py3Dmol code that shows the C-alpha trace and the ligand (Angstrom):
import py3Dmol

protein = """\
ATOM      1  CA  MET A   1      31.512 -21.306  19.661  1.00  0.00           C
ATOM      2  CA  VAL A   2      33.218 -18.050  20.347  1.00  0.00           C
ATOM      3  CA  PRO A   3      34.122 -17.300  16.710  1.00  0.00           C
ATOM      4  CA  ALA A   4      30.537 -18.030  15.637  1.00  0.00           C
ATOM      5  CA  PHE A   5      29.242 -15.665  18.282  1.00  0.00           C
ATOM      6  CA  ARG A   6      31.616 -12.968  17.139  1.00  0.00           C
ATOM      7  CA  SER A   7      30.581 -13.293  13.492  1.00  0.00           C
ATOM      8  CA  TRP A   8      26.910 -13.099  14.513  1.00  0.00           C
ATOM      9  CA  ARG A   9      27.633  -9.867  16.335  1.00  0.00           C
ATOM     10  CA  LEU A  10      29.452  -8.560  13.280  1.00  0.00           C
ATOM     11  CA  ALA A  11      26.477  -9.397  11.054  1.00  0.00           C
ATOM     12  CA  VAL A  12      24.152  -7.537  13.394  1.00  0.00           C
ATOM     13  CA  ALA A  13      26.453  -4.534  13.338  1.00  0.00           C
ATOM     14  CA  VAL A  14      26.559  -4.512   9.523  1.00  0.00           C
ATOM     15  CA  VAL A  15      22.778  -4.763   9.217  1.00  0.00           C
ATOM     16  CA  ALA A  16      22.328  -2.001  11.770  1.00  0.00           C
ATOM     17  CA  SER A  17      24.721   0.310   9.952  1.00  0.00           C
ATOM     18  CA  LEU A  18      22.977  -0.357   6.607  1.00  0.00           C
ATOM     19  CA  ALA A  19      19.594   0.302   8.161  1.00  0.00           C
ATOM     20  CA  CYS A  20      20.831   3.607   9.547  1.00  0.00           C
ATOM     21  CA  GLY A  21      22.848   4.568   6.486  1.00  0.00           C
ATOM     22  CA  GLY A  22      19.990   5.312   4.096  1.00  0.00           C
ATOM     23  CA  GLY A  23      20.023   9.016   4.710  1.00  0.00           C
ATOM     24  CA  GLY A  24      17.482   9.067   7.496  1.00  0.00           C
ATOM     25  CA  GLY A  25      14.642   9.108   5.018  1.00  0.00           C
ATOM     26  CA  GLY A  26      12.213   7.155   7.110  1.00  0.00           C
ATOM     27  CA  GLY A  27      12.976   3.538   6.447  1.00  0.00           C
ATOM     28  CA  GLY A  28      12.739   3.217   2.669  1.00  0.00           C
ATOM     29  CA  SER A  29      15.490   1.515   0.743  1.00  0.00           C
ATOM     30  CA  PRO A  30      17.743   4.038  -1.003  1.00  0.00           C
ATOM     31  CA  THR A  31      17.368   2.116  -4.262  1.00  0.00           C
ATOM     32  CA  ALA A  32      13.558   1.739  -4.146  1.00  0.00           C
ATOM     33  CA  PRO A  33      11.701   3.614  -6.898  1.00  0.00           C
ATOM     34  CA  THR A  34      10.034   6.777  -5.740  1.00  0.00           C
ATOM     35  CA  PRO A  35       6.267   6.312  -5.652  1.00  0.00           C
ATOM     36  CA  PRO A  36       4.111   8.933  -7.354  1.00  0.00           C
ATOM     37  CA  GLY A  37       3.679  11.786  -4.935  1.00  0.00           C
ATOM     38  CA  PRO A  38       1.865  15.110  -4.837  1.00  0.00           C
ATOM     39  CA  GLY A  39       4.441  16.545  -7.208  1.00  0.00           C
ATOM     40  CA  SER A  40       3.787  14.011  -9.962  1.00  0.00           C
ATOM     41  CA  PRO A  41       0.075  13.261 -10.296  1.00  0.00           C
ATOM     42  CA  SER A  42      -1.117  10.898 -12.989  1.00  0.00           C
ATOM     43  CA  THR A  43      -2.222  12.254 -16.342  1.00  0.00           C
ATOM     44  CA  SER A  44      -5.278   9.988 -16.351  1.00  0.00           C
ATOM     45  CA  ALA A  45      -7.738   8.323 -14.022  1.00  0.00           C
ATOM     46  CA  SER A  46     -10.743   6.031 -14.337  1.00  0.00           C
ATOM     47  CA  VAL A  47     -13.987   6.119 -12.371  1.00  0.00           C
ATOM     48  CA  ALA A  48     -16.589   3.340 -12.482  1.00  0.00           C
ATOM     49  CA  MET A  49     -20.235   4.334 -12.243  1.00  0.00           C
ATOM     50  CA  GLY A  50     -21.286   1.617  -9.874  1.00  0.00           C
ATOM     51  CA  GLY A  51     -19.908   0.385  -6.587  1.00  0.00           C
ATOM     52  CA  GLY A  52     -20.400  -3.340  -7.051  1.00  0.00           C
ATOM     53  CA  LEU A  53     -23.022  -5.382  -5.234  1.00  0.00           C
ATOM     54  CA  ASP A  54     -24.225  -4.899  -1.692  1.00  0.00           C
ATOM     55  CA  SER A  55     -24.748  -7.777   0.753  1.00  0.00           C
ATOM     56  CA  TYR A  56     -28.195  -8.429  -0.754  1.00  0.00           C
ATOM     57  CA  GLY A  57     -26.860  -8.634  -4.288  1.00  0.00           C
ATOM     58  CA  TYR A  58     -28.128  -5.224  -5.398  1.00  0.00           C
ATOM     59  CA  GLU A  59     -25.953  -2.907  -7.430  1.00  0.00           C
ATOM     60  CA  VAL A  60     -24.649  -0.026  -5.334  1.00  0.00           C
ATOM     61  CA  ASN A  61     -25.111   3.424  -6.856  1.00  0.00           C
ATOM     62  CA  ALA A  62     -21.713   4.986  -6.316  1.00  0.00           C
ATOM     63  CA  PHE A  63     -18.701   6.355  -8.134  1.00  0.00           C
ATOM     64  CA  ALA A  64     -15.667   4.143  -7.564  1.00  0.00           C
ATOM     65  CA  PRO A  65     -13.343   5.662  -6.659  1.00  0.00           C
ATOM     66  CA  SER A  66     -15.266   8.750  -5.634  1.00  0.00           C
ATOM     67  CA  THR A  67     -12.195  10.996  -5.606  1.00  0.00           C
ATOM     68  CA  VAL A  68      -9.329  11.091  -8.087  1.00  0.00           C
ATOM     69  CA  ILE A  69      -6.252  13.286  -8.460  1.00  0.00           C
ATOM     70  CA  ILE A  70      -4.786  14.072 -11.857  1.00  0.00           C
ATOM     71  CA  ALA A  71      -2.298  16.449 -13.397  1.00  0.00           C
ATOM     72  CA  ARG A  72      -3.430  19.594 -15.167  1.00  0.00           C
ATOM     73  CA  ASN A  73      -4.583  18.717 -18.709  1.00  0.00           C
ATOM     74  CA  GLY A  74      -5.129  15.160 -17.507  1.00  0.00           C
ATOM     75  CA  THR A  75      -8.144  13.076 -18.451  1.00  0.00           C
ATOM     76  CA  VAL A  76     -10.722  11.258 -16.354  1.00  0.00           C
ATOM     77  CA  THR A  77     -12.724   8.461 -17.962  1.00  0.00           C
ATOM     78  CA  TRP A  78     -16.062   7.451 -16.449  1.00  0.00           C
ATOM     79  CA  SER A  79     -17.285   3.967 -17.341  1.00  0.00           C
ATOM     80  CA  ASN A  80     -20.829   2.753 -16.852  1.00  0.00           C
ATOM     81  CA  PRO A  81     -21.077  -1.058 -16.919  1.00  0.00           C
ATOM     82  CA  THR A  82     -24.344  -1.139 -14.974  1.00  0.00           C
ATOM     83  CA  GLY A  83     -27.086  -0.666 -17.553  1.00  0.00           C
ATOM     84  CA  ARG A  84     -28.534   2.001 -15.259  1.00  0.00           C
ATOM     85  CA  MET A  85     -29.008   5.578 -16.314  1.00  0.00           C
ATOM     86  CA  HIS A  86     -26.252   7.668 -14.755  1.00  0.00           C
ATOM     87  CA  ASN A  87     -24.789  11.087 -15.466  1.00  0.00           C
ATOM     88  CA  VAL A  88     -21.872  13.233 -14.336  1.00  0.00           C
ATOM     89  CA  THR A  89     -22.996  16.732 -13.433  1.00  0.00           C
ATOM     90  CA  PHE A  90     -20.282  19.109 -12.282  1.00  0.00           C
ATOM     91  CA  SER A  91     -20.960  21.582  -9.511  1.00  0.00           C
ATOM     92  CA  THR A  92     -17.814  23.687  -9.749  1.00  0.00           C
ATOM     93  CA  ALA A  93     -17.133  26.547 -12.142  1.00  0.00           C
ATOM     94  CA  GLY A  94     -14.349  25.812 -14.614  1.00  0.00           C
ATOM     95  CA  ALA A  95     -15.220  22.127 -14.919  1.00  0.00           C
ATOM     96  CA  PRO A  96     -15.551  20.505 -18.348  1.00  0.00           C
ATOM     97  CA  ALA A  97     -18.923  19.759 -19.894  1.00  0.00           C
ATOM     98  CA  ASN A  98     -21.326  17.515 -18.011  1.00  0.00           C
ATOM     99  CA  ILE A  99     -21.865  13.931 -19.140  1.00  0.00           C
ATOM    100  CA  ALA A 100     -25.540  13.368 -19.925  1.00  0.00           C
ATOM    101  CA  ASP A 101     -27.657  10.399 -18.879  1.00  0.00           C
ATOM    102  CA  HIS A 102     -26.493   7.138 -20.409  1.00  0.00           C
ATOM    103  CA  GLY A 103     -26.784   3.456 -19.568  1.00  0.00           C
ATOM    104  CA  SER A 104     -23.493   2.053 -20.825  1.00  0.00           C
ATOM    105  CA  GLY A 105     -20.106   2.882 -22.277  1.00  0.00           C
ATOM    106  CA  THR A 106     -17.360   5.324 -21.386  1.00  0.00           C
ATOM    107  CA  ASN A 107     -16.996   9.099 -21.464  1.00  0.00           C
ATOM    108  CA  ALA A 108     -13.802  11.074 -20.937  1.00  0.00           C
ATOM    109  CA  ARG A 109     -13.248  14.669 -19.920  1.00  0.00           C
ATOM    110  CA  THR A 110      -9.996  16.644 -19.887  1.00  0.00           C
ATOM    111  CA  PHE A 111      -9.339  19.101 -17.079  1.00  0.00           C
ATOM    112  CA  ALA A 112      -7.350  22.166 -18.154  1.00  0.00           C
ATOM    113  CA  THR A 113      -7.722  24.120 -14.923  1.00  0.00           C
ATOM    114  CA  ALA A 114      -6.241  23.321 -11.523  1.00  0.00           C
ATOM    115  CA  GLY A 115      -8.641  22.965  -8.633  1.00  0.00           C
ATOM    116  CA  THR A 116     -11.122  20.540  -7.128  1.00  0.00           C
ATOM    117  CA  PHE A 117     -14.256  19.874  -9.156  1.00  0.00           C
ATOM    118  CA  GLY A 118     -17.180  18.239  -7.430  1.00  0.00           C
ATOM    119  CA  PHE A 119     -19.623  16.136  -9.405  1.00  0.00           C
ATOM    120  CA  GLN A 120     -22.691  14.005  -8.862  1.00  0.00           C
ATOM    121  CA  CYS A 121     -25.179  11.833 -10.681  1.00  0.00           C
ATOM    122  CA  THR A 122     -28.419  13.748 -10.404  1.00  0.00           C
ATOM    123  CA  ASN A 123     -30.403  10.486 -10.603  1.00  0.00           C
ATOM    124  CA  HIS A 124     -28.849   9.036  -7.452  1.00  0.00           C
ATOM    125  CA  SER A 125     -28.094  11.156  -4.395  1.00  0.00           C
ATOM    126  CA  SER A 126     -25.513   8.612  -3.204  1.00  0.00           C
ATOM    127  CA  MET A 127     -23.385   9.206  -6.293  1.00  0.00           C
ATOM    128  CA  THR A 128     -21.032  12.089  -5.548  1.00  0.00           C
ATOM    129  CA  GLY A 129     -17.337  12.589  -6.137  1.00  0.00           C
ATOM    130  CA  SER A 130     -14.607  15.012  -7.017  1.00  0.00           C
ATOM    131  CA  VAL A 131     -11.677  15.448  -9.357  1.00  0.00           C
ATOM    132  CA  THR A 132      -8.681  17.289  -7.982  1.00  0.00           C
ATOM    133  CA  VAL A 133      -6.469  18.758 -10.700  1.00  0.00           C
ATOM    134  CA  GLN A 134      -2.950  19.680  -9.622  1.00  0.00           C
TER     135      GLN A 134
END
"""
ligand_1 = """\
1
CU
Cu -26.730 7.523 -11.251
"""
view = py3Dmol.view(width=600, height=400)
view.addModel(protein, "pdb")
view.setStyle({"model": 0}, {"cartoon": {"style": "trace"}})
view.addModel(ligand_1, "xyz")
view.setStyle({"model": 1}, {"stick": {}})
view.zoomTo()
view.show()
């Protein structure tokens, strides 16, 4: 029994040293891929014009997600699967052209300027969002 106990203690010591030997980076494995961070935003994002169904089965008027982050010169694509008339009206100077009322399909806009650009659907006060361009 004594040798087994000793090897168990050795295993614990090895695991502990591996856990502490990753450079003190906060618990991630040293070989894990680095997730996209603030320094590497995506070049594209998608926003649905419709937030699914509420508990009564009615379509929710919302942008989903309501906020996206993209790289400069990245593209955001808004899709409208709802059959309802929605639009994307920007409220921030420097934003691309608004997307007019439409009941279906997709529309994309490219953002050449860094900043945060608020938008809303002027038909539905609950539909607001923003694009942050880094
Ligand atoms: Cu709308």
